C-alpha positions in Angstrom: 97.8 76.1 107.5 101.8 75.6 108.8 104.9 78.5 107.3 106.7 76.1 105.3 104.1 73.7 103.5 105.3 74.5 99.4 102.6 73.7 96.7 103.2 73.7 93.5 104.6 71.7 90.1 107.8 69.1 90.7 111.2 70.3 88.5 111.7 69.9 85.5 113.9 69.6 82.2 116.6 67.6 82.5 118.2 69.7 84.8 115.6 69.3 86.9 117.0 73.0 88.3 114.8 74.6 91.0 111.4 75.8 91.2 110.6 79.6 91.5 109.6 80.1 95.2 106.2 82.6 95.8 105.8 83.5 99.4 102.1 84.5 100.3 101.3 86.0 103.1 97.5 86.5 103.6 94.9 85.0 106.4 92.0 84.5 104.0 92.2 80.9 103.3 89.9 81.4 100.4 92.5 83.8 98.7 95.3 81.4 99.2 93.5 78.9 97.5 92.9 81.5 94.4 96.6 82.1 94.5 97.2 78.3 94.0 95.4 77.9 91.1 96.7 81.6 88.8 100.4 79.9 89.4 99.2 76.8 87.6 98.8 79.3 84.4 102.8 80.7 84.7 105.1 79.3 82.3 107.9 78.1 84.8 107.4 75.8 87.6 107.0 77.8 90.7 106.6 76.3 94.3 104.2 78.7 96.9 105.1 78.7 100.5 101.8 79.9 102.8 101.5 81.3 105.3 98.8 82.9 107.7 100.3 85.1 109.5 103.8 87.6 109.7 105.3 85.7 112.3 104.8 82.8 110.2 106.3 84.4 106.9 109.6 85.6 109.2 109.5 81.8 109.8 109.1 80.9 106.1 111.3 83.7 104.8 114.3 82.1 107.3 113.9 78.6 106.7 113.5 79.3 102.8 116.3 81.4 101.4 115.0 80.8 98.0 112.3 82.3 98.2 112.6 85.7 95.3 108.6 87.3 95.7 106.6 87.6 98.1 102.8 88.2 98.2 101.8 90.7 101.6 98.7 90.9 102.9 98.3 94.6 104.3 95.8 93.1 107.1 97.6 90.9 109.4 96.2 89.7 112.4 99.7 90.1 113.6 101.1 93.4 112.4 100.5 96.5 110.6 101.0 95.8 107.0 103.5 98.7 106.3 105.3 98.6 109.3 106.2 94.3 108.1 106.8 95.9 105.1 109.7 98.1 105.9 110.7 95.5 107.7 110.4 92.5 105.5 112.5 95.5 102.7 115.4 96.0 105.8 115.8 92.6 106.7 115.3 90.2 103.1 116.1 93.4 100.4 117.1 91.1 98.3 113.1 90.2 98.2 111.0 91.8 95.7 107.4 91.7 97.7 104.5 92.8 96.1 101.6 93.7 98.4 98.0 92.5 97.4 95.6 94.2 99.6 91.9 94.7 99.6 92.2 98.6 99.8 92.1 100.5 96.8 93.0 103.5 99.1 95.7 105.8 97.3 97.0 106.5 100.1 98.1 102.9 100.7 99.3 102.2 97.3 101.9 105.0 96.8 103.3 104.1 100.3 103.6 100.7 99.1 106.4 102.2 96.3 107.2 104.1 98.4 108.2 101.2 101.0 110.0 99.2 97.6 106.9 97.2 96.8 107.5 95.6 93.6 103.2 96.2 93.0 100.5 96.4 94.1 97.8 94.1 93.1 94.1 95.1 94.7 92.1 91.8 95.9 89.6 92.3 93.1 91.9 91.6 90.4 90.8 88.9 87.7 92.3 85.8 87.2 93.9 87.3 84.2 95.7 90.2 86.0 97.0 88.9 89.3 98.8 86.1 86.3 99.7 89.0 84.4 101.0 91.1 87.4 103.1 87.6 89.1 105.1 88.0 85.8 106.1 90.8 85.3 107.3 90.8 89.1 108.9 87.6 88.2 111.4 89.0 85.7 111.7 91.7 87.8 109.4 94.1 86.8 107.2 96.3 88.8 103.5 96.6 89.1 100.4 98.4 89.5 97.0 98.4 87.8 96.4 101.2 85.2 93.1 102.5 87.1 95.9 102.7 90.9 99.0 103.6 88.8 97.3 107.4 88.3 97.1 108.1 91.7 101.1 107.2 92.2 102.2 109.6 89.8 103.8 112.5 91.3 103.5 115.6 89.0 107.3 116.5 88.4 108.1 113.5 87.0 104.6 111.3 85.8 104.9 107.5 85.9 106.9 107.8 89.6 105.9 107.9 92.6 106.3 111.0 95.3 109.0 108.9 96.9 110.9 107.4 93.9 111.3 111.2 92.7 112.3 112.2 96.0 115.5 109.5 95.0 116.1 111.0 91.2 116.2 113.9 93.1 119.2 113.1 95.2 120.4 110.9 92.4 120.5 114.3 89.9 123.0 115.8 92.6 125.2 113.0 92.2 125.0 110.8 96.1 125.2 107.2 96.5 122.4 105.0 96.8 124.1 104.9 100.5 124.2 108.6 100.9 120.7 108.8 99.2 119.1 105.8 102.5 120.9 108.0 104.7 119.0 111.4 103.6 116.3 110.1 103.2 115.9 107.3 106.2 115.3 103.5 104.2 117.1 101.2 103.5 119.6 100.8 100.2 117.7 98.7 99.4 115.2 100.3 99.2 116.8 102.8 97.5 117.9 100.1 94.5 114.4 99.6 93.9 113.5 102.7 93.2 116.6 103.4 91.0 115.9 100.9 89.0 112.0 101.8 88.5 113.3 105.4 87.7 115.2 104.0 85.5 112.5 101.7 83.6 110.7 104.8 83.6 113.1 107.3 81.7 113.9 104.9 79.4 117.6 105.1 81.0 120.4 102.6 81.1 122.3 103.6 83.6 122.3 107.0 86.7 124.2 108.7 84.2 121.6 108.9 81.3 119.1 108.7 84.1 120.1 112.5 84.8 120.5 113.7 81.7 117.0 112.7 81.1 115.7 114.8 83.9 117.8 117.7 83.3 116.3 117.5 79.6 112.3 116.9 81.5 113.4 120.2 83.7 112.7 118.4 86.8 116.7 119.4 88.0 118.5 122.3 87.0 121.7 121.7 83.8 124.9 121.0 86.1 
């Protein structure tokens, strides 16, 4: 199936607003077909763009600027999954990328989140869990199944990945997103994703509140 083919409901409502566009990048036709069925249960209108390879995914993202979410398989025939994730985060920093993989290895989960993925879903997930995950990430949140979340926790900051803990420490030192990106060797878009996750975890509405909370938890020294 060529990249750029779109599935989904037509726009509805008096203003006929554009549907949400989701790119599914997976070389398994059975999974793509299952995803189409799950998306029918979303309350929002949607359009599904399909790609079987990394090359088709690049083509689709270049041709479809309305794509807001990529569901990326780590095991593609023409790319190493985690490297491709880093490439997409650098080239398309405003697009959310959620990993959908047969792997449930803690290292893959942790690395994916560290590199800016907004979620991680094993292919063993049932329909209800996949639907819930899609609702969360489409609403701007991050999602990892409970049984995988524990593997991503760091000792100092339960609920955050190790890389998010690194970002939190630099955040507490007053570094800007650009400076944090330079120190850690990651993109500013990835830093923004991590900062948003830190604020959610700490229940903070801004960076100052986050730093205060970090000090109160003893993660960083006062002052």
